[in-house]
C-alpha positions as CSV (number, residue, x, y, z in Angstrom):
1,M,0.0,0.0,0.0
2,L,2.9,2.4,0.8
3,S,4.5,1.8,-2.6
4,L,1.2,2.3,-4.3
5,F,0.6,5.6,-2.4
6,V,4.1,6.8,-3.3
7,S,3.7,6.0,-7.0
8,K,0.3,7.8,-7.2
9,Y,1.7,10.7,-5.2
10,L,4.7,11.1,-7.5
11,F,2.5,10.6,-10.6
12,V,0.3,13.6,-9.7
13,L,3.3,15.7,-8.6
14,A,5.3,15.0,-11.8
15,A,2.3,15.7,-14.0
16,L,1.2,19.0,-12.4
17,L,4.3,20.6,-11.0
18,P,6.1,21.3,-14.3
19,I,3.0,22.9,-15.7
20,I,2.2,25.1,-12.7
21,N,5.9,25.9,-12.1
22,P,5.7,27.8,-8.8
23,P,9.0,29.8,-9.2
24,G,7.8,30.9,-12.7
25,L,4.7,32.5,-11.1
26,V,6.8,35.0,-9.2
27,P,7.3,37.5,-12.1
28,F,3.6,37.6,-12.9
29,F,2.7,37.9,-9.2
30,I,5.1,40.8,-8.7
31,S,3.8,42.6,-11.8
32,L,0.1,42.2,-10.8
33,T,0.7,43.2,-7.2
34,S,3.1,46.1,-7.8
35,H,0.5,48.5,-6.3
36,N,0.0,46.5,-3.1
37,S,1.7,46.6,0.3
38,N,3.7,43.8,1.7
39,A,0.9,42.7,4.0
40,Q,-1.6,42.7,1.1
41,R,0.8,40.5,-1.0
42,A,1.2,38.1,1.9
43,F,-2.6,37.9,2.1
44,L,-2.9,37.3,-1.6
45,A,-0.2,34.6,-1.6
46,R,-2.1,32.7,1.1
47,R,-5.4,33.0,-0.7
48,I,-3.9,32.0,-4.0
49,A,-2.5,28.8,-2.5
50,I,-5.9,27.9,-0.9
51,Y,-7.8,28.6,-4.1
52,C,-5.3,26.6,-6.2
53,F,-5.8,23.6,-3.8
54,L,-9.6,23.7,-4.2
55,L,-9.5,24.3,-7.9
56,L,-7.0,21.5,-8.7
57,L,-8.9,19.0,-6.6
58,G,-12.2,20.1,-8.0
59,S,-10.8,19.8,-11.6
60,M,-9.4,16.4,-10.8
61,Y,-12.5,14.8,-9.5
62,I,-15.5,16.7,-10.8
63,G,-14.1,18.8,-13.7
64,G,-14.6,16.1,-16.3
65,V,-18.2,15.6,-15.1
66,V,-19.0,19.3,-15.3
67,L,-17.5,19.6,-18.8
68,E,-19.4,16.6,-20.0
69,F,-22.6,17.8,-18.4
70,F,-22.4,21.1,-20.3
71,G,-21.0,19.5,-23.5
72,V,-17.7,21.4,-23.3
73,S,-14.5,19.9,-24.7
74,L,-10.9,20.5,-23.4
75,P,-9.9,22.4,-26.6
76,V,-12.7,24.9,-25.9
77,V,-11.4,25.3,-22.4
78,Q,-8.0,26.0,-23.7
79,V,-9.3,28.6,-26.2
80,S,-11.4,30.3,-23.5
81,G,-8.6,30.2,-20.9
82,G,-6.1,31.5,-23.4
83,L,-8.4,34.5,-24.2
84,L,-8.7,35.3,-20.4
85,I,-4.9,35.2,-20.1
86,T,-4.5,37.4,-23.2
87,I,-7.0,39.9,-21.8
88,A,-5.2,40.0,-18.5
89,A,-1.8,40.5,-20.2
90,W,-3.2,43.3,-22.4
91,R,-4.5,45.1,-19.2
92,M,-1.0,44.7,-17.7
93,L,0.6,46.2,-20.8
94,N,-1.7,49.3,-20.5
95,D,-1.7,49.5,-16.8
96,A,-0.5,52.7,-15.1
97,P,3.0,52.6,-13.5
98,A,3.1,51.6,-9.9
99,E,4.1,55.0,-8.7
100,A,1.1,56.6,-10.4
101,S,-1.6,55.2,-8.2
102,P,-0.3,53.9,-4.9
103,Q,-3.4,55.1,-3.0
104,L,-5.8,52.8,-4.8
105,A,-4.3,49.5,-3.6
106,Q,-3.4,50.7,-0.1
107,G,-7.1,51.2,0.6
108,E,-8.3,48.1,-1.3
109,H,-10.9,46.2,0.6
110,R,-10.3,42.7,2.0
111,E,-13.1,41.3,-0.1
112,A,-11.7,42.9,-3.2
113,L,-8.4,41.3,-2.5
114,K,-10.1,37.9,-2.1
115,Q,-11.8,38.3,-5.5
116,R,-8.5,39.4,-7.2
117,A,-6.7,36.5,-5.6
118,F,-9.1,34.1,-7.5
119,Y,-9.3,36.1,-10.7
120,P,-6.9,36.6,-12.3
121,L,-4.2,35.5,-9.9
122,T,-5.4,32.0,-9.3
123,F,-7.4,31.5,-12.5
124,P,-6.2,31.6,-15.2
125,L,-2.6,32.7,-14.3
126,T,-1.7,30.0,-11.7
127,V,-4.2,27.3,-12.5
128,G,-4.9,27.8,-16.1
129,P,-6.5,25.8,-18.9
130,G,-3.3,23.6,-19.3
131,S,-3.2,22.5,-15.7
132,I,-7.0,22.1,-15.5
133,S,-6.8,19.8,-18.6
134,V,-4.0,17.8,-17.0
135,A,-5.9,17.6,-13.6
136,I,-9.0,16.3,-15.4
137,T,-6.9,13.7,-17.2
138,I,-5.2,12.7,-13.9
139,G,-8.5,12.3,-12.2
140,A,-9.8,10.0,-14.9
141,S,-6.7,7.8,-14.8
142,L,-6.6,7.5,-11.0
143,T,-10.2,6.5,-10.7
144,G,-10.5,4.5,-13.9
145,T,-8.3,1.5,-13.2
146,G,-7.1,-0.6,-10.3
147,S,-8.8,-2.1,-7.3
148,A,-11.5,-0.5,-5.3
149,L,-9.0,0.2,-2.5
150,A,-6.7,2.0,-4.9
151,R,-9.4,4.0,-6.6
152,Y,-11.4,5.2,-3.7
153,T,-8.9,5.4,-0.8
154,I,-5.2,5.4,-1.8
155,A,-5.6,7.5,-5.0
156,P,-7.6,10.3,-3.4
157,V,-5.3,10.5,-0.4
158,A,-2.2,10.5,-2.6
159,S,-3.6,13.1,-5.0
160,L,-4.7,15.3,-2.1
161,A,-1.1,15.1,-0.6
162,A,0.5,15.9,-4.0
163,V,-1.8,18.9,-4.6
164,A,-1.1,20.1,-1.1
165,T,2.6,19.9,-1.7
166,I,2.3,21.9,-5.0
167,C,0.1,24.6,-3.3
168,L,2.6,24.8,-0.4
169,A,5.4,25.4,-3.0
170,I,3.2,28.1,-4.6
171,W,2.7,29.8,-1.3
172,V,6.4,29.7,-0.4
173,C,7.4,31.2,-3.8
174,L,4.8,34.0,-3.8
175,R,5.3,34.8,-0.1
176,N,9.0,35.5,-0.8
177,A,8.3,37.5,-4.0
178,D,8.8,40.7,-1.9
179,K,12.5,40.1,-1.8
180,L,12.8,40.2,-5.6
181,F,10.4,43.2,-5.6
182,R,12.7,45.2,-3.3
183,Y,15.8,44.5,-5.5
184,L,14.0,45.8,-8.7
185,G,13.3,49.3,-7.4
186,Q,10.7,51.7,-8.9
187,T,12.0,51.9,-12.5
188,G,13.0,48.2,-12.6
189,S,9.4,47.3,-11.5
190,V,7.9,49.2,-14.4
191,V,10.2,47.6,-16.9
192,F,9.6,44.2,-15.3
193,L,5.9,44.7,-15.6
194,R,6.0,45.4,-19.3
195,L,8.3,42.5,-20.1
196,T,6.2,40.1,-18.0
197,A,3.0,41.3,-19.6
198,F,4.4,40.7,-23.1
199,I,5.5,37.2,-22.1
200,L,2.1,36.5,-20.6
201,L,0.4,37.8,-23.8
202,C,2.5,35.3,-25.9
203,L,1.5,32.5,-23.5
204,G,-2.1,33.4,-23.9
205,V,-1.8,33.3,-27.7
206,Q,0.0,30.0,-27.5
207,I,-2.8,28.4,-25.4
208,I,-5.4,29.7,-27.8
209,W,-3.4,28.2,-30.7
210,M,-3.2,24.8,-29.0
211,G,-7.0,24.9,-28.4
212,L,-7.7,25.9,-32.0
213,S,-5.4,23.1,-33.2
214,G,-7.4,20.6,-31.1
215,L,-10.7,21.9,-32.6
216,L,-9.4,21.9,-36.2
217,E,-7.6,18.6,-36.1
218,P,-10.7,16.4,-36.6
219,L,-11.8,18.5,-39.5
220,L,-8.4,18.3,-41.2
221,A,-8.4,14.6,-40.6
222,V,-11.8,14.2,-42.4
223,R,-10.6,16.2,-45.4
224,R,-7.5,13.9,-45.7
């Protein structure tokens, strides 16, 4: 049972960790929270980790059922999520520099911070269409084969532990993003914001292209 638990744990960890890439989230987090105080960024980091935990587990075990109920395919999820990422990146590119509006974020309400922690910081930037697609696939593979003990006891516990590990890594990386933010300075933060926004825009377009490729592939196969 222990070896089965470890294999399931490592399977979920190896599948999701490279896609989510917690250290790679730091530049986007810094750019999108450049107006916020250190205490607000700490609050956002904690909320993002919690929301990621719930969203990943939900995608893993009920995501496929929800998509099937509404008749939505994974390529459509990719196109839609890619559009959301592209819109967020475009707003970042056209956002005012951090020094231009510090008063806005300092007085930001706690409920507003919770909402922003989910969108866009958790979804689609941290847990995006790619990681949701992988989580749905993992859930299907974990519960689709093996004995009843493995499917309904060991697999859920192992996946919960793996997702908790990933979310802990997300929290640690985002919680320590302030150190990098201090090194950048005011001018460096503005430059960093623009470069990060452009990279994010490219990622959004790439995800849209992947979704469109998945939608067009059956049509191209029929024509051949």
